TORFIBA-970443 format. One record per residue: residue number from 1; x, y, z of N, C-alpha, C, O, CB in turn. Coordinates in pm, 1 decimal. Atoms other than C-alpha are relative to their C-alpha. Glycine has a CB too. Layout:
NODE  marnu       n.u       n.v       n.w      ca.u      ca.v      ca.w       c.u       c.v       c.w       o.u       o.v       o.w      cb.u      cb.v      cb.w
NODE    NUM         X         Y         Z         X         Y         Z         X         Y         Z         X         Y         Z         X         Y         Z
...
// end
This chain:
NODE  marnu       n.u       n.v       n.w      ca.u      ca.v      ca.w       c.u       c.v       c.w       o.u       o.v       o.w      cb.u      cb.v      cb.w
NODE      1     133.8       1.6     -33.7    1517.3      40.3    1684.3    -110.7     -22.1     -83.0     -97.3      44.0    -186.0     -21.2      97.5      48.0
NODE      2     105.7      12.4     126.9    1205.7     -54.0    1475.6    -108.7      97.5      51.1    -145.0     120.8     166.4     -69.8    -171.7     -31.8
NODE      3     121.7    -110.1       1.8     935.0     202.3    1410.3    -132.5     -68.8      54.9    -168.7    -184.8      35.3     -32.0      59.3    -164.5
NODE      4     143.0      47.7     -21.1     589.4     195.7    1567.6     -63.7      12.9    -159.8     -41.1     107.6    -235.1     -89.7     107.0     126.8
NODE      5      53.3      34.4      95.2     381.0      45.9    1278.3    -139.9     -35.6      26.8    -161.4    -129.6     103.4      70.6     -86.4     -51.5
NODE      6     102.3      38.5     -49.3      36.3      38.3    1298.1     -69.0    -128.9    -139.8     -40.3    -139.1    -259.1     -89.2     151.1      42.1
NODE      7      40.2     119.9     126.3    -148.6    -272.0    1101.1    -149.8     -32.1      26.7    -190.3     -19.4     142.2     100.4    -167.2      11.0
NODE      8     131.7      44.4      -5.0    -510.0    -386.5    1041.9      -8.3     -77.3    -130.0      68.5     -65.4    -225.4    -106.4     116.5      16.0
NODE      9      58.9      80.8      98.7    -674.8    -620.2     822.7    -137.5      23.9     -51.1    -230.4      47.0      26.3       3.1    -120.3      44.4
NODE     10     120.9     -58.5      47.5    -948.2    -543.1     590.9     -46.3    -143.5     -65.2      20.0    -230.9    -121.2      18.3     144.1    -108.6
NODE     11      84.6     133.4      55.2   -1205.4    -810.7     497.0     -84.0      23.8    -110.7    -137.4     134.1    -121.9     -96.4     -61.0     105.5
NODE     12      96.5     -15.9     105.7   -1407.1    -871.6     186.4    -103.7      69.2      31.9    -155.4      60.0     143.2     -44.4    -110.2     -48.0
NODE     13      98.9    -101.2     -57.3   -1662.9    -605.7     161.5     -99.3     -57.1    -126.0    -174.1      27.4    -174.9      52.7     194.0       9.1
NODE     14      73.5      58.0     139.3   -1839.8    -819.0    -143.4      11.7      93.7    -141.7     -54.7      64.6    -241.3    -172.1     -13.5      33.6
NODE     15     -57.8     -66.2     118.2   -1689.3    -557.7    -400.1     125.4      25.7     -14.6     185.1      35.1    -121.9     -47.0     105.3     -19.5
NODE     16    -174.5       1.3      13.7   -1344.7    -521.0    -318.6      42.1    -122.5      91.1      -5.4    -142.0     203.1      86.8     161.5      67.2
NODE     17     -39.1     112.3     -64.1   -1170.9    -834.2    -223.3      87.4      16.9     155.0      76.4     -50.4     257.5      82.6     -70.3    -108.5
NODE     18     -81.9      -3.9    -111.0    -923.0    -709.4      15.8     120.6    -100.4       6.5     166.5    -165.8     -87.1     -83.9     -18.4     110.2
NODE     19     -98.5     133.0     -32.4    -673.3    -941.2     151.3       5.2     -41.9     146.7      42.4      11.3     251.3     159.0      30.4     -40.8
NODE     20      49.7      93.3    -129.0    -770.9   -1194.8     391.4     137.6     -26.8      90.9     130.5     -39.2     213.2     -73.5    -168.3     -58.4
NODE     21     -93.2      41.4    -106.9    -436.6   -1269.3     529.0     121.5      86.8      38.4     197.4      69.4     133.7      50.7    -125.3     -36.6
NODE     22    -120.8     -88.5     -27.3    -191.4    -996.6     500.8     -56.9     150.3      41.0    -123.3     225.2     -30.7     102.2       7.0    -141.8
NODE     23      49.1    -157.1     -18.9    -255.0    -667.9     689.1      69.1     134.9     -47.4     191.7     145.9     -44.3      -7.0      22.2     138.3
NODE     24     -68.6    -133.5      36.4    -200.3    -297.5     561.3      48.8      49.9     110.5     -15.0      49.4     215.8     -83.8     103.4     -62.4
NODE     25     -99.1     -36.5     -90.9      77.4    -158.1     749.1      18.7     155.8     -34.9      30.5     203.1    -147.9     136.2     -93.6     -15.6
NODE     26     -34.8    -183.7      21.4     131.0     255.1     823.3     117.1      19.6      75.0     119.7       9.4     197.6    -126.4     123.5      68.7
NODE     27    -142.5     -29.6     -72.8     469.4     327.0     914.3     -34.7     154.4       1.0     -44.6     220.4    -102.4     165.0     -51.2     -93.4
NODE     28       9.6    -152.6     -24.2     405.8     690.8    1081.4     138.8      37.9      15.8     223.4       1.5      97.5     -89.2      45.7     130.7
NODE     29    -132.4    -123.0     -23.2     681.6     943.0    1011.9     111.6     -66.6     -15.8     214.9      -7.2      15.1      17.2      78.5     153.0
NODE     30    -134.1      49.5     -23.3     937.2     685.9     967.3     106.6      64.3    -107.6     227.4      48.4     -89.9      -3.7    -161.7      -9.5
NODE     31    -108.3     -83.8      77.2    1109.3     895.5     688.4       8.9     153.1      75.3     102.9     216.5      27.4     -48.8      16.3    -176.8
NODE     32       7.2    -104.9     -18.7    1049.4    1216.9     870.8      18.9     101.0    -109.5     -64.7      99.5    -199.8      63.6       7.5      85.5
NODE     33      -3.8    -106.2      91.8    1177.0    1518.2     663.9      80.4     -57.5    -111.6     125.0      26.4    -189.8      58.5     131.9      59.1
NODE     34    -126.3      54.8      73.1    1407.6    1301.0     458.7     -81.0     -93.4    -118.4     -50.7    -202.2    -167.4     117.5    -102.4     117.2
NODE     35      84.0      37.6     127.8    1144.9    1246.2     192.2      86.4     -53.6    -150.0      59.3    -151.8    -219.1     -87.3     145.4     -36.6
NODE     36    -112.3      34.4     111.1    1431.2    1238.9     -84.7      40.2    -165.1      30.3      72.7    -230.3     -69.0     154.9     115.5      20.6
NODE     37     -58.9     145.5     -26.1    1529.6     885.6      53.5    -102.6    -121.7     -30.2     -72.8    -240.8     -38.6      44.7     -11.7     159.9
NODE     38     133.8      83.6      15.6    1181.9     731.1      -4.9      26.1     -99.3    -116.2      31.7    -222.1    -109.8    -137.7      99.1     -36.3
NODE     39     -14.8     105.5     110.9    1237.7     609.1    -341.7     134.2     -64.9      -9.9     132.1    -183.5     -42.7     -28.2      61.0    -134.6
NODE     40    -152.9      75.0       6.5    1606.9     508.0    -342.6      -9.9    -106.2      96.0      47.1    -213.3      75.4     138.4     100.1      43.4
NODE     41      19.5     127.1    -114.7    1499.5     298.9     -13.3     -91.3    -101.6     -76.3     -48.6    -214.2    -101.8     -86.2      52.4     162.5
NODE     42      87.6     109.1      60.3    1207.9     123.9    -182.7      90.0     -84.4    -104.9      92.9    -207.3    -111.7    -135.3      68.9     -77.8
NODE     43     -36.0      77.3     138.6    1399.0      43.4    -498.3     121.3    -101.2      48.1     131.8    -214.7       1.8      58.2     118.8    -138.2
NODE     44     -99.6      94.1     -33.2    1716.9     -93.1    -311.1     -36.2    -114.4      53.4      38.5    -212.2      49.2      83.3      46.4      76.3
NODE     45      44.9      95.9     -86.2    1486.5    -306.8    -100.1    -128.1    -114.3    -110.5    -215.7    -190.8     -70.1     -75.4     100.6     150.4
NODE     46      48.6      66.5      78.9    1350.4    -453.7    -429.5    -177.8      51.7     -41.7    -249.9      -7.7    -121.8      28.7    -135.6      61.3
NODE     47     132.4     -60.9      30.1    1015.3    -259.3    -448.3      -2.8     118.5     -94.9      11.7     233.1     -52.3     -60.7      43.3     124.7
NODE     48     -84.7     -77.5     120.9    1080.1     -88.3    -782.1    -137.3       1.2     -93.0    -244.6     -47.1     -56.9     163.5     -99.3     -80.9
NODE     49     101.9     -41.0      69.3     868.9      26.3   -1085.8     -79.8     107.9      65.8    -202.6     115.1      68.8     -74.1    -106.4     -29.9
NODE     50      77.0     -99.6     -41.6     820.4     337.8    -912.9     -21.7     100.3     -82.7      25.1     121.3    -194.6      40.3      44.7     100.7
NODE     51      56.8    -122.8      80.8     635.5     647.1    -985.3     -35.4     110.6     102.7     -19.7      98.2     224.2    -138.8     -40.7     -90.1
NODE     52      16.8    -123.1     -82.1     544.8     965.9    -848.8    -133.2      68.3     -35.8    -162.5      78.1    -154.9     120.7     100.1     -22.8
NODE     53     126.5     -79.0      51.9     206.1    1159.1    -846.0     -97.7      -9.3     139.7     -54.9       6.5     254.0     -80.6     -82.7    -156.7
NODE     54     110.5      -6.0     -91.7    -147.1    1125.7    -652.3     -73.6    -135.7      26.2     -37.2    -231.4     -42.2     -96.4      99.3     -52.0
NODE     55      69.9     120.5     -39.8    -360.3     856.8    -522.0    -145.4      21.1     -70.0    -208.0     125.7     -53.2      -5.3     -17.8     171.1
NODE     56     133.7     -39.6      69.2    -687.2     812.9    -738.9     -99.2      11.8     111.9     -90.3     -41.9     222.3     -53.0    -111.1    -113.6
NODE     57     144.8     -42.4     -79.1   -1044.0     959.1    -600.0     -66.7     -92.7       5.1    -157.0     -86.0      88.5     -90.1     100.8     -52.4
NODE     58     105.8      89.6       2.1   -1207.1     655.7    -675.5      40.4    -144.0      60.9     159.8    -168.0      43.1     -48.4     -10.0    -143.8
NODE     59     -30.6     138.5     -49.3   -1204.2     275.8    -500.6      92.4     -62.8    -142.2      60.0     -54.2    -260.6    -165.4     -96.6      41.6
NODE     60     -92.3      78.9      90.0    -919.9      82.5    -684.7      73.8    -100.9      70.8     118.0     -61.4     178.7      98.2      86.5     -69.2
NODE     61    -112.6      81.5     -47.6    -707.2    -221.8    -597.1      66.6     -57.7    -109.1      23.9     -61.6    -224.5     -39.9    -105.2      92.4
NODE     62     -72.6     101.3      82.4    -437.7    -435.4    -738.2     -13.8    -150.0      37.7       1.5    -190.7     152.8     143.1      32.9       4.4
NODE     63      17.3     123.1     -17.6    -501.5    -794.0    -797.9     141.9     -94.2     -18.6     146.3    -215.6       1.7    -109.6     -31.6     -91.2
NODE     64    -130.6      50.8      43.0    -132.1    -866.9    -896.4     104.7       9.5      57.8     199.5     -64.8      32.2      32.2      36.2     -94.0
NODE     65    -125.3     -25.9     -61.1     102.0    -726.2    -676.7      -6.0     100.1     136.9    -105.4     172.7     139.2      89.4      62.7    -113.2
NODE     66      26.0     -83.8    -127.9     135.6    -533.0    -331.7      58.1     119.2     -33.8     129.6     117.8    -134.0      59.2     -55.1     137.3
NODE     67     -20.2    -110.2      43.1     197.9    -181.9    -338.2      43.9     112.1     139.6     -40.8     148.7     221.1    -130.1      29.5     -84.8
NODE     68     -30.6    -131.2     -90.9     398.9      98.0    -102.7       2.4      98.8     -67.0      42.3     113.9    -182.4     119.6       7.9      72.1
NODE     69      10.7    -124.7      58.1     323.0     432.7    -116.5      50.5      86.0     126.1      10.2      70.5     241.4    -154.1      33.6     -59.0
NODE     70     -69.6     -78.3    -105.0     547.4     699.2      67.6     -51.7     159.5     -53.0     -63.5     200.8    -168.3     189.1     -31.7       0.1
NODE     71      62.9    -144.6      36.6     407.9    1073.3     107.6     131.2      66.9      28.1     206.4      47.4     123.5    -144.7      63.6      99.2
NODE     72    -140.6     -74.1      37.6     696.2    1314.7     -24.7     -60.9     138.0      54.1       9.1     217.6     116.7      59.2      -1.4    -190.0
NODE     73      23.5    -167.8     -59.8     461.0    1646.0      57.6    -124.6     -34.1      21.6    -183.2    -125.8     -36.0      21.1     154.2    -104.2
NODE     74     157.1     -31.8     -58.6     127.5    1727.0     234.0     -57.2    -109.0      59.4       8.2    -206.4      96.5    -106.5      42.3    -109.1
NODE     75      84.7      95.3     -71.5    -130.0    1533.2     375.8    -125.1     -67.9     -71.4    -159.0     -15.2    -177.3     -48.4      69.8     115.2
NODE     76     103.7      40.6      38.3    -423.4    1327.5     305.1     -96.5    -112.2      90.1     -57.7    -174.8     188.8      39.7     -38.4    -115.5
NODE     77      81.3      76.9     -61.0    -725.6    1132.4     398.7     -16.9     -99.6    -105.8     -61.8     -67.9    -215.9    -119.8      66.4      52.3
NODE     78      17.8     124.2     103.8    -721.1     772.6     223.0     -99.1     -96.5      75.4     -86.3    -123.0     195.0     156.5     -86.2     -38.1
NODE     79      83.8     107.9     -53.3   -1002.1     518.8     272.9      62.6    -108.3     -76.1      79.8    -118.6    -197.5    -162.9      15.0     -20.9
NODE     80     -27.5     138.0      46.2    -874.2     175.3     269.7     -91.7    -108.7      20.6    -143.5    -112.5     132.2     111.1     -41.0      53.9
NODE     81      95.6     108.4     -31.7   -1092.0    -127.5     242.8    -115.2      22.3     -69.4    -190.7     -70.5     -40.4     -31.7     -13.6     140.8
NODE     82     138.2     -32.0       7.2   -1401.3       5.1      85.4     -59.0     102.0      70.8       1.3     176.0     148.6     -64.0     -96.6      28.7
NODE     83      75.6    -132.4     -49.7   -1680.4     245.5     173.8     -24.0     -39.7     135.1     -57.5      51.6     210.5    -145.6      44.2     -80.7
NODE     84      -2.2      32.8    -158.1   -1691.7      43.8     521.2     147.9      13.8      51.3     169.6     -23.5     166.6     -56.4    -161.7      33.7
NODE     85    -161.0      20.0     -15.7   -1304.7      75.1     532.0      39.2     102.2     109.0     -34.7     164.8     184.9      92.2      32.1    -150.4
NODE     86     -44.3     -60.6    -109.1   -1087.0     239.2     739.0      85.8     126.0     -72.0     166.9     118.0    -164.3      84.3    -106.9      98.8
NODE     87     -66.8    -114.9       6.8    -980.5     599.9     734.6     137.4      35.2      46.1     169.2      40.0     164.9     -68.6      69.6      49.4
NODE     88    -159.8      11.1     -36.7    -602.7     648.7     716.4      52.8     156.8     -13.5      63.9     202.9    -127.2      94.9    -114.9    -121.3
NODE     89     -93.4    -122.0      38.9    -425.3    1006.3     773.8     118.3     -43.4     -14.2     180.0    -115.2      64.5       9.0     111.9      93.3
NODE     90    -110.7      -8.4      52.0    -150.6    1026.2     576.8      86.1     126.8      18.5       3.5     217.4       7.6     -23.0     -25.7    -117.0
NODE     91     -87.2     -87.2      13.1     134.1    1292.0     602.4     122.8      -8.7     -21.2     163.8    -123.5      -4.0      -5.5      52.7      70.9
NODE     92    -106.6       5.0      50.5     472.7    1381.4     487.9      83.3     -98.2      73.1      79.4     -98.0     196.1      46.5     120.2      -9.4
NODE     93     -66.7      98.7     -88.4     700.0    1098.0     583.3     -33.9    -129.0      35.9      46.9    -215.4      70.2      10.4      45.2     100.4
NODE     94      52.3      90.9     -12.8     480.6     863.9     623.1     -39.8    -140.3     -92.4    -115.2    -112.0    -185.6     -67.7      55.4      35.8
NODE     95      -4.0      63.8     112.9     474.8     540.2     424.8    -131.3    -115.9      47.6    -160.0    -139.5     165.0     167.2     -58.9     -38.3
NODE     96     133.2      86.7     -29.5     147.6     280.3     391.4      62.3    -131.6    -113.5     110.7    -120.0    -226.1    -189.3      99.3     -55.5
NODE     97      11.2     125.8      89.0     177.6     -79.1     258.6    -120.9     -69.3     -51.1    -178.6    -127.3      40.9      57.5     -93.3      61.1
NODE     98     135.9      68.7      30.9    -130.1    -229.3      75.9      31.8    -119.4     -43.3     116.8    -134.1    -131.0     -90.2      65.6    -101.3
NODE     99     -12.9     146.8      88.2    -152.0    -599.8       2.2     -54.4     -33.7    -111.6    -171.1       5.5    -116.0     -41.4    -101.6      59.5
NODE    100      59.2      42.2     125.7    -234.3    -728.1    -322.4    -161.2      -0.5      48.0    -190.4     -52.0     155.9      65.8    -158.2     -58.0
NODE    101     141.7      15.4     -34.6    -646.6    -680.2    -331.2     -48.5      99.6      85.3    -169.5     118.1      98.7     -26.6    -123.3      60.2
NODE    102      64.6    -105.2    -105.7    -666.3    -403.1     -75.7     -80.8     136.1     -81.8     -34.9     194.9    -179.7     140.9      66.6     106.0
NODE    103      59.9    -110.5      68.6    -885.3    -138.4    -184.5       4.6     147.4      44.4     -38.6     170.1     157.4    -123.9     -30.6      -8.6
NODE    104     -63.0    -126.2     -33.8    -777.5     225.3    -169.7     -33.3     120.4     -60.1      -3.8     123.1    -179.6     121.6      -8.9     -17.0
NODE    105      16.4    -126.2      74.4    -882.3     578.6    -257.8      20.9     140.0      82.5       5.1     145.0     204.5    -141.9      -2.9     -58.1
NODE    106     -37.4    -139.4     -63.8    -795.8     943.5    -171.5    -139.9      77.3      20.4    -204.4     118.2     -76.2     109.1      93.8    -105.3
NODE    107     128.2    -118.1     -47.3   -1103.1    1154.7      21.2      30.8     118.0     -22.3     -43.1     195.4     -83.0     -41.7      11.4     148.3
NODE    108     -44.2    -139.2      24.2    -932.6    1437.5      13.4     135.6      37.6      57.6     178.9     -59.3     119.9    -100.3      92.8      55.4
NODE    109    -134.6      -7.4      26.1    -571.4    1594.5      48.7      12.0     151.8      11.3     -76.2     217.2     -44.2      46.4     -67.2    -139.5
NODE    110     -86.7    -119.3      47.9    -371.7    1932.8      78.8      42.1      -2.9    -159.6      72.9    -102.9    -224.5     138.2       0.5      89.9
NODE    111     -10.7     -11.9     165.8    -326.0    2081.8    -293.2     165.8     -55.5      -9.2     199.3    -101.7    -118.2     -29.3     196.4     -74.1
NODE    112    -141.4      52.7      33.9      67.3    1976.5    -244.0      -1.0    -161.6      36.9     107.2    -217.7      54.2     124.1      87.5      94.4
NODE    113     -15.9     135.5     -49.4      -5.0    1627.5    -149.5      45.8     -87.6    -128.1      -7.6     -72.7    -238.0    -142.2     -54.6      69.3
NODE    114     -91.2      79.0     112.7     232.4    1371.1    -366.7      28.4    -117.5      91.9      30.2    -114.8     214.9     156.0      86.1     -64.5
NODE    115     -63.9     134.4     -51.8     345.5    1021.1    -298.7     104.4     -61.0    -139.6      99.0     -40.2    -260.8    -147.9    -126.8      45.9
NODE    116     -46.9      75.4     100.1     568.6     820.3    -470.9     -18.1    -162.1      54.8      -6.6    -202.8     170.4     155.1      49.3     -34.3
NODE    117      64.0     158.7       2.8     458.8     432.9    -525.2      86.6     -77.2     -58.3     146.1     -29.5    -154.9    -135.9     -25.3     -79.0
NODE    118     -67.6     124.1      48.1     638.0     118.2    -597.1     -72.4    -133.2      31.6    -166.9    -154.9     107.5     137.9      -6.3      60.5
NODE    119      56.1     162.0     -11.9     575.0    -253.2    -626.9      68.6     -80.6      54.1     186.3     -48.6      37.0     -23.4     -70.8    -113.7
NODE    120    -123.0      89.4     -10.1     753.5    -547.4    -482.9      15.0     -79.9    -147.4     -69.3    -117.4    -228.8     -19.7    -114.3     134.9
NODE    121     -47.0      62.5     127.9     977.3    -699.0    -753.8     -42.8      61.4    -106.0     -37.9       4.0    -214.8     -34.5    -129.6     -16.5
NODE    122      31.2     -97.0     132.7     863.0    -437.0    -982.6    -104.9     -43.5     -95.8    -109.3     -15.1    -215.5     126.7      14.9     -90.8
NODE    123      84.0      80.9      99.1     567.0    -653.8   -1091.1    -112.3     123.7     -43.8    -141.0     214.1      34.7     -79.1    -156.4      80.9
NODE    124      89.8    -137.2      59.9     315.2    -402.4   -1312.0    -124.4     -17.1      19.7    -195.2    -106.7     -26.5       6.5      33.6    -153.2
NODE    125     158.2      21.6     -90.7      -1.8    -340.2   -1120.0    -102.0      -9.7    -105.6     -88.7      51.0    -211.8     -53.1     144.2     112.5
NODE    126     109.2     -43.1      75.1    -327.5    -390.9   -1271.2     -78.6      85.2      87.9     -57.1      96.5     208.6     -78.9    -111.8     -55.6
NODE    127      74.2    -108.9    -124.6    -578.1    -133.3   -1127.7    -160.7     -57.0     -59.5    -217.7     -57.4    -168.6      41.0     235.2     -23.7
NODE    128     158.7      71.9     -14.9    -921.9    -296.8   -1066.5     -89.0      87.6      55.7     -46.4     167.1     139.6     -11.0    -132.1      96.8
NODE    129     112.8    -111.8     -51.8   -1247.4     -96.6    -991.7    -100.9    -133.7      24.2     -96.5    -248.0     -21.2     -65.8     150.4    -137.4
NODE    130      77.6     116.4     -63.6   -1528.3    -271.8    -801.5    -102.8     -55.8    -147.1    -166.3       4.6    -233.5    -109.0      68.6     160.0
NODE    131      46.7      97.3     117.2   -1655.4    -547.1   -1040.2     -48.7    -122.5      57.1      31.7    -213.6      77.0     115.9     -37.7    -103.3
NODE    132     -26.2     154.4     -67.1   -1826.5    -840.8    -880.7      13.5     -90.3     -91.0      67.7    -190.3     -44.0    -109.5     -58.0      89.1
NODE    133     -21.8      75.7      85.6   -1828.7   -1020.3   -1219.3     164.5     -24.0     -11.6     196.6    -120.8     -80.5     -69.6      50.5    -111.8
NODE    134    -142.9      21.6      -0.5   -1441.6   -1008.2   -1186.0      67.2     -35.3     119.1     188.2     -55.8     128.2      59.9     105.8     -43.1
NODE    135     -68.0      34.8    -137.8   -1399.4   -1085.4    -827.5      42.0    -139.1      15.6     140.9    -144.2      88.7     -92.7      27.9     116.3
NODE    136     -33.5     122.5      -7.7   -1362.8   -1464.3    -846.5     118.1       4.4     -69.8     200.2     -55.7      -0.6     -94.4     -91.0     -43.1
NODE    137    -136.3      -2.9      53.8   -1052.3   -1413.8   -1079.9      89.4      88.9      78.7     207.4      62.7     101.7      -0.2      44.1    -142.3
NODE    138    -101.7     -59.9     -76.3    -929.9   -1148.2    -881.1      52.9     -67.3     131.4     173.4     -77.2     154.5     -46.6     124.9      30.6
NODE    139     -32.4      95.0    -126.3    -939.0   -1354.6    -541.4     106.0    -101.5     -80.2     216.2    -109.8     -26.0    -158.0     -92.2      75.7
NODE    140    -100.5     108.1      36.7    -745.4   -1617.3    -741.1     127.3      59.2     -42.9     224.1     -16.6     -35.3     -51.4     -91.2    -112.5
NODE    141    -111.1     -81.7      37.8    -484.4   -1349.1    -868.5      46.5      29.4     153.4     160.3     -11.1     176.9     -41.6     140.1    -101.3
NODE    142     -59.1     -63.5    -130.2    -430.5   -1207.7    -501.4      32.9    -111.6      60.9     132.1     -89.7     130.3     -91.3      92.5      91.6
NODE    143     -81.7     119.6    -101.9    -364.8   -1590.6    -327.7     111.6      -6.4     -84.8     209.4     -26.2     -12.7     -76.8    -171.1      29.0
NODE    144    -121.6      49.6      60.0     -93.7   -1638.7    -606.8     132.1     128.4       8.9     247.5     103.3     -25.6     -44.6     -45.1    -168.2
NODE    145     -98.6     -65.5     -15.4      93.5   -1310.8    -531.1      81.8     -40.4     126.8      37.8     -43.3     241.7     -40.2     124.5      -5.4
NODE    146     -85.3      19.1    -108.1     388.7   -1401.2    -337.3      45.6      90.9      90.2      57.3     207.2      51.5      91.1     -43.7     -37.6
NODE    147     -20.6     -65.0    -105.7     490.0   -1280.2      -2.0     159.4      78.8     -40.6     257.2      23.1     -90.4     -10.7    -108.6     132.8
NODE    148    -144.4     -55.6      31.6     780.4   -1007.1     -36.0     109.6     -65.4      83.3      66.4    -128.0     180.1       7.8     157.1      27.5
NODE    149    -140.0      52.2     -52.8    1128.3   -1124.3      88.2      66.5     122.6      99.1     153.0     108.9     185.7     111.5     -35.5    -144.0
NODE    150    -103.5    -107.6     -43.2    1220.6    -756.9     183.3    -126.4      73.0      50.2    -236.9      36.0      10.4     114.1      83.8    -125.9
NODE    151      69.3    -119.5     -60.1    1037.1    -471.1     372.1      28.7     126.7     -57.6     141.1     173.1     -38.4      29.6      12.5     136.5
NODE    152     -29.6    -106.1      92.4    1016.1    -176.9     157.3      77.3     110.7      62.5     151.1     182.6      -4.9    -123.1      52.6     -57.6
NODE    153     -74.2    -133.2     -72.8    1151.4      81.3     419.2     140.5     -88.0      46.8     251.0     -44.9      13.8    -107.6      83.7     163.2
NODE    154    -145.8      40.3    -102.1    1426.0    -156.1     636.5      48.9    -114.2    -101.6     160.0    -158.5     -72.4     -35.5     -76.5     198.6
NODE    155     -83.1     140.2      98.0    1516.0    -450.3     357.7     -22.6    -137.6      62.0    -135.5    -181.3      84.0     188.7      11.9      -4.2
NODE    156      29.3     125.8     -70.8    1577.6    -780.4     517.9     -55.9     -12.5     116.7     -91.7    -122.0     160.0      94.0     -61.6      15.9
NODE    157      66.1       0.4    -154.2    1439.7    -667.4     861.9     -84.1      59.4      14.0     -85.0     119.6     -93.4      61.3      37.7     103.1
NODE    158     116.0     -76.8      -3.1    1132.8    -484.5     949.0    -107.6     -64.6      12.6    -107.7    -187.1       0.6     -14.5      72.0     -97.0
NODE    159     146.0       8.0     -62.8     761.3    -483.2    1052.5     -37.8    -106.7    -121.5     -59.1    -225.0     -94.7    -107.2     170.5      12.4
NODE    160      57.0     104.6      77.7     660.0    -643.8     718.5      33.9    -124.7      15.7     -57.9    -201.6      44.4      15.5      18.1    -114.6
NODE    161     -46.7     106.2     -30.4     852.5    -919.8     753.4     -70.8    -107.6     112.7     -96.4    -227.8     104.9     115.4      41.1      29.5
NODE    162      10.8      68.1    -122.3     753.9   -1006.8    1083.8    -179.6     -33.7     -19.2    -231.9    -143.4       0.1      59.4     108.7     149.0
NODE    163     160.2     -29.6      18.1     356.5    -907.8    1011.8     -64.5     -93.9     -92.3    -172.4    -149.5     -72.3     -30.4     146.9     -59.2
NODE    164      69.9      74.5     101.6     316.3   -1092.3     689.7      83.1    -146.5       0.5      91.6    -219.0     -98.5       2.3      85.9    -153.6
NODE    165     -58.3     134.4      -6.3     508.0   -1397.5     807.4    -118.7    -126.1     -12.4    -225.4     -99.5      43.1      83.0      -8.0     146.2
NODE    166      92.6      95.4       6.8     305.2   -1736.1     729.1     -19.6     -93.2      97.3    -107.3    -178.6      84.2      15.8     -57.1     -95.9
// end
């Protein structure tokens, strides 16, 4: 049985390009209390170059890769898409997939908040801040990022493959 996955598209806000084609995906509680399974699942499904830590408290995005974040402890409110974007409440066991170009920043969180992050095909992420002078190059890079062949949680099946099909 497939989990309920919330999805939404973020539009270009003039400073953060976001992704005009692929929606942000939020897998609520998909890992439950099995948070030690997150990183191995991501890596097994070719979402690699993983790391553990926090989410930056400033707007940033990656123009060269898609990112998956799994909450391993605590809870936080993350603003996705820029100042007028969508507030997303994340808690232990949740996973969020951010398509290339999608702005995100942590607004607040519990002291124990931590995530494991990874990138499709292990692509090294660039970290972009709001910069109108770099937008054209970023938009060109975002459009060249390939569509993943695997869902970070479910592999060759799963919501990402359906919701990101061209």
